[in-house]
C-alpha positions as CSV (number, residue, x, y, z in Angstrom):
1,M,-26.8,37.3,-20.0
2,T,-25.2,35.9,-16.8
3,P,-27.7,35.1,-14.0
4,N,-27.3,37.0,-10.8
5,Y,-25.3,35.3,-8.0
6,D,-26.9,36.6,-4.8
7,E,-28.6,35.4,-1.6
8,G,-31.5,34.1,-3.7
9,S,-29.1,31.7,-5.5
10,I,-28.2,29.8,-2.3
11,K,-30.7,27.0,-1.6
12,T,-30.9,24.9,1.5
13,L,-32.8,21.6,1.0
14,D,-34.6,19.6,3.7
15,W,-32.8,16.3,4.3
16,Q,-35.4,14.3,2.4
17,E,-35.4,16.7,-0.5
18,H,-31.6,16.4,-0.7
19,I,-31.7,12.6,-0.7
20,R,-34.4,12.5,-3.4
21,K,-32.6,15.1,-5.5
22,R,-29.2,13.4,-5.2
23,P,-30.0,9.7,-4.4
24,G,-26.7,8.5,-6.0
25,M,-24.8,10.2,-3.1
26,Y,-26.5,7.9,-0.6
27,I,-27.2,4.6,-2.4
28,G,-25.0,4.6,-5.5
29,K,-26.8,4.0,-8.7
30,L,-30.5,3.6,-9.0
31,G,-31.2,0.8,-11.6
32,D,-34.2,-1.4,-12.0
33,G,-33.0,-4.5,-10.1
34,T,-31.2,-6.1,-13.0
35,A,-27.8,-5.6,-11.3
36,S,-27.0,-6.9,-7.8
37,D,-25.8,-3.4,-6.7
38,D,-28.9,-1.6,-7.9
39,G,-30.5,0.8,-5.5
40,I,-33.4,-1.4,-4.4
41,Y,-31.0,-3.9,-3.0
42,V,-29.1,-1.2,-1.2
43,L,-32.3,-0.1,0.5
44,L,-32.9,-3.6,1.7
45,K,-29.3,-3.9,2.9
46,E,-29.5,-0.6,4.8
47,V,-32.5,-1.8,6.8
48,L,-31.0,-5.3,7.3
49,D,-27.6,-3.9,8.5
50,N,-29.3,-2.3,11.5
51,S,-30.8,-5.7,12.5
52,I,-27.4,-7.5,11.9
53,D,-25.7,-4.9,14.1
54,E,-28.1,-5.8,16.9
55,F,-27.2,-9.5,16.5
56,M,-23.5,-8.7,16.5
57,M,-23.9,-7.0,19.8
58,G,-25.6,-10.1,21.2
59,F,-29.3,-9.2,20.9
60,G,-31.8,-11.2,18.8
61,K,-30.8,-14.5,17.0
62,K,-33.6,-14.3,14.4
63,I,-34.5,-12.0,11.6
64,E,-37.7,-12.3,9.5
65,V,-37.6,-10.8,6.0
66,K,-40.2,-10.6,3.3
67,V,-39.4,-9.2,-0.1
68,S,-41.8,-8.6,-3.0
69,N,-42.2,-5.9,-5.6
70,E,-45.1,-4.6,-3.6
71,L,-43.6,-4.5,-0.1
72,V,-40.4,-5.2,1.7
73,S,-40.4,-5.8,5.5
74,V,-37.6,-6.7,8.0
75,R,-38.4,-7.7,11.6
76,D,-35.6,-8.3,14.1
77,Y,-35.7,-9.3,17.8
78,G,-33.0,-7.0,19.1
79,R,-33.4,-4.4,21.8
80,G,-35.9,-2.3,19.8
81,I,-35.3,1.4,19.2
82,P,-36.0,3.6,22.2
83,L,-39.6,4.8,21.7
84,G,-38.9,8.4,22.3
85,K,-36.2,8.5,19.6
86,L,-38.0,6.5,17.0
87,K,-38.9,9.6,14.9
88,D,-35.4,11.0,15.1
89,V,-33.8,7.7,14.1
90,A,-35.9,7.4,11.0
91,S,-36.0,11.1,9.9
92,K,-33.2,13.1,11.5
93,M,-29.8,13.1,9.8
94,N,-26.8,12.0,11.7
95,T,-28.9,10.4,14.5
96,G,-28.2,6.9,15.8
97,A,-26.6,4.9,18.6
98,K,-23.7,4.0,16.3
99,Y,-22.0,7.2,17.2
100,D,-21.5,5.7,20.6
101,S,-18.6,3.2,20.2
102,E,-19.4,1.6,23.5
103,V,-22.9,0.6,22.3
104,F,-22.0,-0.5,18.7
105,K,-18.4,-1.6,18.7
106,K,-18.0,-2.8,15.1
107,S,-21.1,-1.9,13.1
108,V,-21.5,-1.3,9.4
109,G,-23.7,1.8,9.5
110,L,-21.7,4.5,11.0
111,N,-23.0,7.7,9.6
112,G,-26.7,7.7,10.6
113,V,-27.8,8.1,7.0
114,G,-28.8,4.7,5.7
115,I,-32.3,4.3,7.1
116,K,-33.2,7.9,6.4
117,A,-32.3,7.3,2.7
118,V,-34.7,4.3,2.7
119,N,-37.3,6.5,4.2
120,A,-36.8,9.4,1.7
121,L,-36.8,7.1,-1.3
122,S,-39.9,5.1,-0.4
123,T,-43.6,6.0,-1.1
124,T,-44.4,4.2,2.1
125,F,-42.1,3.7,5.0
126,N,-43.5,2.2,8.2
127,I,-41.3,1.7,11.3
128,K,-42.3,0.1,14.6
129,A,-40.3,-0.3,17.8
130,F,-41.3,-3.0,20.3
131,R,-39.7,-2.4,23.7
132,E,-40.5,-3.7,27.2
133,G,-44.2,-4.4,26.5
134,Q,-44.8,-1.2,24.5
135,V,-45.0,-0.4,20.8
136,K,-44.7,2.8,18.9
137,E,-45.4,3.1,15.1
138,I,-44.7,6.0,12.7
139,I,-45.8,6.0,9.0
140,F,-43.9,8.1,6.5
141,S,-44.1,8.8,2.8
142,M,-41.1,10.1,0.9
143,G,-39.5,11.2,4.3
144,Q,-42.6,13.1,5.5
145,V,-44.6,11.9,8.5
146,V,-48.1,10.7,7.5
147,E,-49.1,9.4,10.9
148,E,-47.5,9.1,14.3
149,K,-49.4,6.6,16.4
150,E,-49.7,6.7,20.2
151,V,-47.6,4.3,22.3
152,T,-49.7,1.2,23.1
153,T,-49.1,-2.0,25.1
154,T,-48.1,-5.2,23.2
155,E,-47.3,-8.8,23.9
156,Q,-44.8,-8.8,21.1
157,P,-41.1,-9.4,22.0
158,N,-38.6,-6.6,21.8
159,G,-37.2,-5.6,18.4
160,T,-37.8,-3.4,15.4
161,E,-39.9,-3.8,12.3
162,V,-39.4,-1.8,9.1
163,S,-41.5,-2.1,6.0
164,F,-41.2,0.1,2.9
165,V,-42.2,0.4,-0.8
166,P,-39.5,1.8,-3.1
167,D,-40.6,4.9,-5.0
168,G,-41.4,3.8,-8.5
169,D,-40.7,7.3,-9.9
170,I,-37.1,7.0,-8.7
171,F,-36.6,3.2,-9.3
172,R,-38.3,3.0,-12.6
173,N,-39.8,-0.4,-13.6
174,Y,-37.9,-2.1,-10.7
175,R,-38.3,-5.7,-9.7
176,F,-36.4,-7.7,-7.1
177,R,-34.6,-10.7,-8.4
178,A,-34.9,-13.8,-6.2
179,D,-31.3,-14.8,-7.0
180,Y,-29.8,-11.6,-5.7
181,V,-32.0,-11.5,-2.6
182,E,-31.1,-15.2,-1.8
183,N,-27.4,-14.5,-2.3
184,M,-27.6,-11.5,0.1
185,M,-29.4,-13.6,2.8
186,K,-26.8,-16.4,2.4
187,N,-23.9,-13.9,2.8
188,Y,-25.5,-12.5,6.0
189,S,-25.8,-16.0,7.4
190,F,-22.3,-17.1,6.5
191,L,-20.9,-14.0,8.2
192,N,-23.0,-14.4,11.4
193,A,-22.8,-18.0,12.6
194,G,-25.8,-18.7,14.8
195,L,-28.1,-16.2,13.2
196,V,-31.2,-17.5,11.6
197,I,-32.8,-15.6,8.8
198,Y,-36.2,-16.4,7.4
199,C,-36.8,-14.9,4.0
200,N,-39.8,-15.5,1.8
201,G,-40.3,-18.9,3.5
202,E,-36.7,-20.0,3.2
203,R,-34.4,-20.6,6.2
204,Y,-30.8,-19.4,6.1
205,Q,-28.3,-20.4,8.8
206,S,-24.6,-21.3,8.7
207,K,-22.5,-23.2,11.2
208,N,-19.1,-23.0,9.6
209,G,-19.1,-19.4,8.4
210,L,-16.8,-18.6,5.4
211,K,-16.0,-22.3,5.0
212,D,-19.7,-22.8,4.1
213,L,-19.5,-19.8,1.8
214,L,-16.7,-21.2,-0.2
215,E,-18.2,-24.7,-0.4
216,E,-21.4,-23.1,-1.6
217,N,-19.6,-21.3,-4.4
218,L,-17.1,-23.9,-5.6
219,D,-17.6,-25.0,-9.2
220,S,-16.1,-28.4,-8.7
221,E,-14.1,-30.4,-6.2
222,P,-11.3,-28.3,-4.8
223,L,-7.7,-29.5,-5.1
224,Y,-7.5,-29.7,-1.3
225,P,-10.0,-29.2,1.6
226,V,-10.9,-25.6,2.4
227,I,-8.4,-24.1,4.8
228,H,-10.5,-22.3,7.4
229,L,-8.7,-19.9,9.9
230,K,-10.3,-17.8,12.6
231,G,-8.8,-15.2,14.9
232,E,-9.9,-12.1,16.8
233,D,-11.9,-9.9,14.4
234,I,-10.7,-11.9,11.4
235,E,-11.8,-15.0,9.5
236,L,-10.6,-16.4,6.3
237,A,-11.1,-19.5,4.1
238,L,-9.2,-20.5,0.9
239,T,-8.6,-23.3,-1.5
240,H,-7.5,-23.8,-5.1
241,G,-9.4,-25.2,-8.1
242,N,-8.7,-25.8,-11.7
243,Q,-10.4,-22.7,-13.1
244,Y,-8.7,-19.7,-14.6
245,G,-8.5,-16.4,-12.6
246,E,-8.8,-15.5,-9.0
247,D,-12.1,-15.5,-7.0
248,Y,-12.4,-13.5,-3.8
249,Y,-15.2,-12.7,-1.4
250,S,-14.4,-9.9,1.0
251,F,-16.3,-8.4,3.9
252,V,-15.9,-5.7,6.6
253,N,-18.2,-5.8,9.6
254,G,-20.6,-8.0,7.7
255,Q,-20.7,-5.7,4.7
256,H,-19.9,-7.3,1.3
257,T,-17.1,-5.1,-0.1
258,T,-17.6,-6.1,-3.7
259,Q,-14.8,-3.7,-4.8
260,G,-12.3,-5.0,-2.1
261,G,-10.1,-2.4,-0.6
262,T,-7.3,-2.2,2.0
263,H,-8.1,-5.6,3.6
264,L,-8.3,-7.6,0.3
265,V,-5.0,-6.0,-1.0
266,A,-3.3,-7.0,2.2
267,F,-4.8,-10.5,2.0
268,R,-3.6,-11.1,-1.5
269,E,-0.1,-9.8,-0.6
270,A,0.0,-11.9,2.5
271,I,-0.8,-15.2,0.7
272,V,2.1,-14.6,-1.7
273,K,4.6,-13.7,1.1
274,T,3.6,-16.7,3.3
275,I,3.7,-19.3,0.5
276,R,7.1,-17.9,-0.8
277,D,8.5,-18.1,2.7
278,F,7.1,-21.6,3.4
279,Y,8.5,-23.2,0.2
280,K,11.6,-20.9,0.2
281,K,11.0,-20.2,-3.5
282,D,10.5,-16.9,-5.2
283,F,7.3,-17.9,-7.1
284,D,5.6,-15.5,-9.3
285,P,2.5,-14.0,-7.5
286,S,0.3,-14.9,-10.5
287,D,1.3,-18.6,-10.2
288,I,0.5,-18.7,-6.4
289,R,-2.9,-17.1,-6.8
290,A,-3.9,-18.8,-10.1
291,S,-7.3,-20.6,-9.6
292,I,-7.5,-19.5,-6.0
293,I,-10.9,-19.1,-4.4
294,A,-10.9,-17.3,-1.1
295,A,-12.9,-15.3,1.4
296,I,-11.9,-12.9,4.1
297,S,-14.0,-11.2,6.8
298,I,-12.7,-8.6,9.2
299,K,-14.2,-6.5,11.9
300,V,-12.9,-2.9,12.4
301,E,-13.9,-0.1,14.7
302,E,-14.9,2.9,12.7
303,P,-14.1,1.7,9.2
304,V,-13.6,4.2,6.5
305,F,-15.4,3.3,3.3
306,E,-14.8,5.0,0.0
307,S,-18.6,5.7,-0.5
308,Q,-21.9,5.6,1.3
309,T,-22.6,2.3,-0.4
310,K,-19.6,0.8,1.5
311,T,-18.4,-1.5,-1.4
312,K,-14.7,-0.6,-0.9
313,L,-12.7,-0.3,2.3
314,G,-10.5,2.8,2.4
315,S,-9.2,2.6,6.0
316,R,-5.6,3.7,6.4
317,D,-2.8,1.1,6.7
318,I,-1.4,2.7,9.8
319,G,-3.5,4.6,12.4
320,P,-2.6,6.9,15.2
321,D,-2.5,4.0,17.7
322,G,-0.2,1.8,15.6
323,P,-0.8,-0.9,13.0
324,T,-4.3,-1.3,11.7
325,V,-6.0,-3.2,8.9
326,R,-3.1,-4.1,6.7
327,N,-0.7,-5.2,9.4
328,H,-3.4,-7.1,11.2
329,V,-4.3,-9.1,8.1
330,V,-0.7,-9.7,7.0
331,N,0.4,-10.8,10.5
332,F,-2.6,-13.2,10.9
333,V,-2.1,-14.8,7.5
334,S,1.7,-15.1,7.9
335,K,1.3,-16.9,11.2
336,E,-1.8,-19.0,10.8
337,L,-1.4,-20.1,7.1
338,D,2.2,-21.0,7.7
339,N,1.2,-23.1,10.8
340,Y,-1.5,-24.9,8.8
341,L,0.8,-25.8,5.9
342,H,3.4,-27.2,8.4
343,K,0.8,-29.3,10.1
344,N,-0.8,-30.5,6.8
345,G,2.0,-31.8,4.6
346,D,-0.5,-33.4,2.1
347,V,-2.2,-30.0,1.5
348,A,1.2,-28.3,1.1
349,E,2.2,-31.0,-1.5
350,V,-1.0,-30.5,-3.6
351,L,-0.6,-26.7,-3.4
352,L,3.0,-26.9,-4.6
353,R,2.0,-29.0,-7.6
354,R,-0.7,-26.5,-8.5
355,I,1.7,-23.6,-8.4
356,Q,4.3,-25.5,-10.5
357,E,1.6,-26.4,-13.0
358,S,0.6,-22.7,-13.4
359,E,4.2,-21.8,-13.8
360,R,4.7,-24.3,-16.6
361,E,1.6,-23.1,-18.4
362,R,2.5,-19.4,-18.0
363,K,6.0,-20.1,-19.5
364,A,4.6,-22.1,-22.3
365,I,2.4,-19.2,-23.5
366,S,4.9,-16.4,-22.8
367,G,6.2,-16.4,-26.4
368,I,2.8,-16.3,-28.1
369,K,1.7,-13.8,-25.4
370,K,4.6,-11.5,-26.4
371,L,3.7,-11.7,-30.1
372,A,0.0,-11.1,-29.3
373,K,0.9,-8.0,-27.3
374,Q,3.0,-6.6,-30.1
375,R,0.2,-7.3,-32.5
376,A,-2.4,-5.6,-30.2
377,K,-0.1,-2.6,-29.8
378,K,0.0,-2.1,-33.5
379,V,-3.7,-2.1,-33.9
380,S,-4.6,-0.3,-30.7
381,L,-3.7,3.0,-32.3
382,H,-6.6,2.4,-34.7
383,N,-8.5,-0.6,-33.4
384,R,-11.5,-0.8,-35.8
385,K,-13.2,-3.4,-33.6
386,L,-13.5,-1.0,-30.6
387,R,-15.5,2.2,-30.4
388,D,-14.5,3.3,-26.9
389,C,-16.4,5.5,-24.5
390,R,-15.0,8.3,-22.2
391,V,-15.9,6.9,-18.7
392,H,-14.4,3.6,-17.5
393,F,-15.2,1.4,-14.6
394,N,-11.6,1.5,-13.3
395,S,-11.6,5.3,-13.2
396,T,-12.4,7.6,-10.3
397,K,-15.4,9.3,-12.0
398,D,-18.7,9.4,-10.2
399,N,-20.7,7.7,-13.0
400,K,-18.1,4.9,-13.6
401,A,-20.8,2.2,-12.7
402,E,-22.6,3.2,-15.8
403,S,-19.7,2.3,-18.0
404,S,-20.6,-0.5,-20.4
405,I,-19.5,-2.3,-23.6
406,F,-21.7,-3.9,-26.3
407,I,-20.2,-7.0,-28.0
408,T,-22.0,-7.1,-31.3
409,E,-22.0,-9.3,-34.4
410,G,-21.4,-7.9,-37.8
411,D,-21.1,-4.4,-39.2
412,S,-24.8,-3.6,-39.5
413,A,-25.6,-4.3,-35.8
414,S,-22.5,-2.5,-34.5
415,G,-23.3,0.4,-36.8
416,S,-26.8,0.9,-35.4
417,I,-25.5,0.8,-31.8
418,T,-22.5,3.0,-32.5
419,K,-24.6,5.7,-34.0
420,S,-27.2,5.7,-31.2
421,R,-25.0,5.0,-28.1
422,D,-24.0,7.4,-25.3
423,V,-20.4,8.1,-26.2
424,N,-19.7,9.0,-22.5
425,T,-20.6,5.6,-21.0
426,Q,-21.2,3.1,-23.9
427,A,-18.5,1.4,-25.9
428,V,-18.9,-1.0,-28.8
429,F,-16.8,-4.0,-29.8
430,S,-17.6,-5.6,-33.1
431,L,-17.1,-9.3,-34.0
432,K,-16.6,-10.3,-37.6
433,G,-18.6,-13.4,-37.3
434,K,-19.0,-16.5,-35.1
435,P,-16.1,-16.6,-32.6
436,L,-14.1,-19.8,-31.9
437,N,-15.5,-22.4,-29.6
438,T,-13.0,-22.3,-26.8
439,F,-14.5,-25.2,-24.8
440,G,-11.6,-27.5,-23.5
441,L,-8.9,-25.2,-24.9
442,T,-6.1,-23.7,-22.8
443,K,-5.5,-19.9,-22.3
444,K,-3.0,-20.1,-25.2
445,V,-5.9,-19.6,-27.6
446,V,-6.7,-16.2,-26.1
447,Y,-3.4,-14.9,-27.4
448,E,-3.4,-16.9,-30.7
449,N,-6.9,-15.8,-31.7
450,E,-6.6,-12.1,-32.7
451,E,-10.3,-11.4,-32.0
452,F,-10.2,-12.8,-28.4
453,N,-6.9,-11.1,-27.7
454,L,-8.3,-7.7,-28.8
455,L,-11.4,-8.3,-26.7
456,Q,-9.3,-9.2,-23.7
457,A,-7.3,-6.0,-24.3
458,A,-10.4,-3.9,-24.6
459,L,-11.8,-5.2,-21.3
460,N,-8.4,-4.9,-19.7
461,I,-8.7,-8.1,-17.7
462,E,-5.6,-10.0,-18.7
463,E,-3.8,-9.4,-15.4
464,S,-6.6,-8.8,-13.0
465,M,-10.4,-8.2,-12.7
466,D,-9.4,-5.1,-10.6
467,D,-8.6,-3.4,-13.9
468,L,-11.9,-4.2,-15.7
469,R,-12.8,-1.1,-17.9
470,Y,-16.5,-1.6,-18.1
471,N,-19.0,-2.5,-15.4
472,K,-21.4,-4.1,-17.8
473,V,-20.2,-6.4,-20.6
474,I,-23.3,-6.7,-22.8
475,I,-23.7,-9.4,-25.5
476,A,-25.9,-7.9,-28.3
477,T,-26.8,-10.6,-30.9
478,D,-29.8,-11.3,-33.1
479,A,-32.7,-13.3,-31.7
480,D,-32.1,-16.2,-34.2
481,V,-30.2,-19.5,-34.3
482,D,-26.9,-17.9,-35.3
483,G,-27.3,-15.1,-32.8
484,M,-28.1,-17.6,-30.0
485,H,-25.0,-19.7,-31.0
486,I,-22.7,-16.6,-30.9
487,R,-24.1,-15.7,-27.5
488,L,-23.3,-19.2,-26.2
489,L,-19.8,-19.1,-27.7
490,L,-19.1,-15.8,-26.0
491,I,-20.5,-17.0,-22.6
492,T,-18.2,-20.1,-23.1
493,F,-15.2,-17.8,-23.6
494,F,-15.8,-15.9,-20.4
495,L,-16.7,-19.0,-18.3
496,Q,-13.6,-20.8,-19.6
497,F,-11.0,-18.1,-19.1
498,F,-12.5,-15.2,-17.1
499,P,-15.2,-16.7,-14.9
500,E,-15.1,-13.8,-12.5
501,V,-16.8,-11.6,-15.2
502,V,-19.8,-13.9,-14.8
503,K,-19.5,-14.6,-11.1
504,K,-19.2,-10.9,-10.2
505,G,-22.3,-10.0,-12.2
506,H,-20.7,-8.1,-15.1
507,L,-22.0,-10.1,-18.0
508,Y,-25.4,-9.4,-19.6
509,I,-27.6,-10.1,-22.6
510,L,-29.2,-7.2,-24.4
511,Q,-32.9,-7.6,-24.7
512,T,-34.2,-6.0,-27.9
513,P,-37.9,-5.8,-29.0
514,L,-39.3,-8.5,-31.2
515,F,-42.1,-6.2,-32.5
516,R,-43.0,-2.6,-33.0
517,V,-46.8,-1.9,-32.8
518,R,-48.0,1.6,-33.7
519,N,-50.7,3.8,-35.0
520,K,-50.6,7.5,-35.9
521,K,-50.6,8.6,-32.2
522,K,-48.7,5.9,-30.3
523,T,-45.7,3.6,-30.7
524,F,-45.1,0.5,-28.6
525,Y,-42.0,-1.7,-28.6
526,C,-42.8,-5.2,-27.5
527,Y,-40.4,-7.7,-26.0
528,S,-42.9,-10.6,-25.8
529,D,-46.1,-12.0,-27.3
530,E,-48.0,-10.7,-24.3
531,E,-46.7,-7.1,-24.8
532,R,-47.6,-7.4,-28.5
533,V,-51.2,-8.4,-27.8
534,S,-51.6,-5.6,-25.3
535,A,-50.1,-3.0,-27.7
536,I,-52.5,-4.2,-30.5
537,A,-55.4,-3.8,-28.1
538,E,-54.2,-0.3,-27.3
539,C,-53.7,0.8,-30.9
540,G,-56.9,-0.7,-32.2
541,K,-57.6,-1.9,-35.8
542,A,-55.3,0.7,-37.3
543,A,-52.3,-1.0,-35.7
544,E,-49.2,-1.4,-37.9
545,I,-47.1,-4.4,-36.7
546,T,-43.4,-4.8,-37.6
547,R,-41.4,-7.9,-36.7
548,F,-37.7,-7.1,-36.0
549,K,-35.6,-10.0,-37.3
550,G,-32.2,-8.6,-36.6
551,L,-30.4,-5.8,-34.9
552,G,-29.2,-4.4,-38.2
553,E,-32.9,-3.9,-39.3
554,I,-33.5,-1.4,-36.4
555,S,-32.6,2.2,-37.4
556,P,-30.2,4.2,-35.1
557,D,-33.0,6.6,-34.3
558,E,-35.0,3.7,-32.9
559,F,-32.1,1.9,-31.4
560,K,-31.4,4.7,-28.9
561,N,-34.8,3.8,-27.3
562,F,-33.5,0.3,-26.5
563,I,-30.0,1.2,-25.1
564,G,-31.0,4.4,-23.2
565,P,-32.5,4.8,-19.7
566,D,-35.1,2.1,-20.4
567,I,-32.5,-0.5,-21.6
568,R,-33.5,-4.1,-20.8
569,L,-30.7,-6.4,-19.7
570,E,-30.8,-10.0,-18.7
571,P,-27.9,-10.8,-16.3
572,V,-26.0,-14.1,-17.0
573,L,-26.3,-15.7,-13.6
574,M,-24.8,-18.9,-12.1
575,K,-26.6,-20.9,-9.4
576,K,-25.1,-23.3,-6.9
577,H,-26.0,-26.4,-8.9
578,E,-24.6,-24.9,-12.1
579,S,-20.9,-25.3,-12.0
580,V,-18.7,-23.8,-14.7
581,S,-17.6,-27.2,-15.9
582,Q,-21.2,-28.6,-16.0
583,M,-22.4,-25.5,-17.9
584,L,-19.6,-25.7,-20.4
585,E,-20.0,-29.4,-20.9
586,F,-23.8,-29.0,-21.6
587,Y,-23.6,-26.0,-23.9
588,M,-20.4,-26.5,-25.8
589,G,-19.4,-30.2,-25.3
590,K,-20.0,-33.0,-27.8
591,N,-23.8,-33.4,-27.0
592,T,-24.7,-31.4,-30.2
593,P,-28.3,-32.6,-30.5
594,E,-29.0,-31.5,-26.9
595,R,-27.4,-28.1,-27.5
596,Q,-29.4,-27.6,-30.7
597,E,-32.6,-28.5,-28.8
598,F,-31.7,-26.0,-26.1
599,I,-31.0,-23.2,-28.6
600,I,-34.2,-23.8,-30.6
601,G,-36.2,-24.1,-27.4
602,N,-35.0,-20.7,-26.2
603,L,-35.8,-18.9,-29.4
604,Y,-38.8,-16.9,-30.1
605,V,-40.8,-18.6,-33.0
606,E,-43.0,-16.3,-34.9
607,K,-46.6,-17.6,-34.8
608,D,-49.1,-17.4,-37.6
609,E,-51.6,-14.6,-37.2
610,V,-55.1,-15.9,-36.6
């Protein structure tokens, strides 16, 4: 029977209900803090953006941030929200000063939604405004006012303080990762020279903007000193290294546009055009941009982002008043980079040698590349290694961020995952055994080795990271010596030839339980000794304890518990002091005894029961 479609079918939700019912519309995906774009970091960013906008307008040179799993707080020393509008700013949709372009010329938050989303998605949300010797405070819970305090006098300087606790029912089992929070603070300081951020006892400040950002993220000595160019509403920095791939950091109005957009496309085009014109040679774009590491930051009035999370700029190339983003970027790069190369002949010479070297390597592997493509084409019609999913990261689907691929070892493990996966968002790629150690080898091996060539084709990263088909590339191996070794060999492959997969936060390790503890009423899956002890205490004397020695031992029915909503992933992260070359040398170089010690030291060793 078809339900009636009448007046009763039409529902109007309060603003907070709508945000809580459809949080993805406002903050992207939820997540548990494992990925850098998970919702809890978006909440922090939304609050911080308001403080950054104050600094950009010339008010408040200091921001104090405290982040823990129990409470997040941000205190700025800007003008302070007008006391009479404090409630509206925190709880009334489409309210904020950023609609007045005279007050906020080039801000990130333009739709008056961000801070309301934080309010609605927090069990506690406390906002205080300090203004001209007075303070007003309002406490909310899930968007509803709990207490609105009277205006009182204060000796505190002007500014705003926001503290909140993310709702654990929405962000299940969340925890903030120090690495991600630290990276966010560094980016804010790089983009706002002169701003001082204090976060969890650390001080973040940058004097040289994007130049500092590149030097912070370089794996090794660059081929030439970082080129740092600044103009009105635009700043860029670039150099070349010896790594494979291209590495970009792009920002709009202080927002890290992780998926690029109009400005980054224009920047990449402009670099090619300028260098071709300078050397008067029609170089292949891939040779010009090979091993580049660059950053671009632009400021735009009323930017158009492709989503509320503002990870991709979608502003038009030409606006009603003439050239906008694209032309501005191209014109600036063409003029300033050309001037720099003319004035710095030594840099121009090094850059030319790097381009020619890339050209030689590309031509040397063109033959084997052609054969590999033909071979891949034949098997792609029935690629037994890949069990694909329906939703891909390079699509336009709303849930594309959930797209993932498991790289497994052997038929038994891939069989369990294949049978229990979500066919919409989870793909499986099966290895036949230990992959080749690619340490020190050239990219030629990617095409000569059928398994690596098929993996590269499955991920769709041969030409560019822009085409990556899966947001999460998950290594799923057994928790034994062989499994750890395969894990290291795969990490080596990515670090050696596709470091952006690691740097951009796409590579993960699947955590699977070491034990199952159960009685007739309850079942616990334990990922550590502590969890095992706790589960045994919960189950009592009748506890049945099973040790999982390999992924293939776990039945598909059970496996779906480990790769479903409660999946545990460990991101493969790189820190400043861990350059690609250093990591590769340690893990996969000739220091075999040290590597064995590392592998064994990082394994779980089953202890005798007492």
